[in-house]
C-alpha angles and dihedrals in degrees: 000000000000122000130182120215125196118183141173140169148177138185092289108035146016125208139181142180125208117197120193121173103306096343124095123186121189123194138172135180133189110249114271110263093252090058102041108121089349102089135069122234089257092052089047091053090054089050090049093051093049092048092045093056094042092047092046090055092045095054092044097247092116115049135185112290096019126141119234121200104205114201113193137159100229120086088188090056091051092049091049095048095046099047144043088262111138124213122214087221110097095203092052092047091049092051091048089052092051094044090052092043090056089052091051096044094046099033090240123168117216123205116186127206129179113227133182117253091254090064095050099103092187095062092079089070094062 
C-alpha cells in the first residue's frame, strides 16, 4: 500500500498527516519536555517524521512492505535522508538512524518529495 506523510514541527509542537487511499489522519503532539524550546524547526521536523512513521506502524496504518511518500519542505533534509551525508547534529543523526531502522525492520520504501510550505497540510496544526 502507498501512504503519503506530511510533517512539520517547531520548538513547541510536532504534527503529521498520513494519507492512505481515501483516508486522512491528522495528529499533533506537544514537544516532549526535553525538547520544548530546545530544538530548531528542522530538528522538530525530523522528530515529527520519526514519530509519524512509528505512530503509523503502531496503529496499523503502515504495514510491512508498504511505500511511504514523504513530502517535506527542506531540500537539505531530503539530501541528508537519502544519502550517506552525515550531520554534525546528534539529534538529527539519531532521528535519521531511527527512520532508516524502521524502513529496514518493516521493509518500507521511502520516496521523498520537496514541497513548498503552502502544500504542507500538517503545518496548520502548529
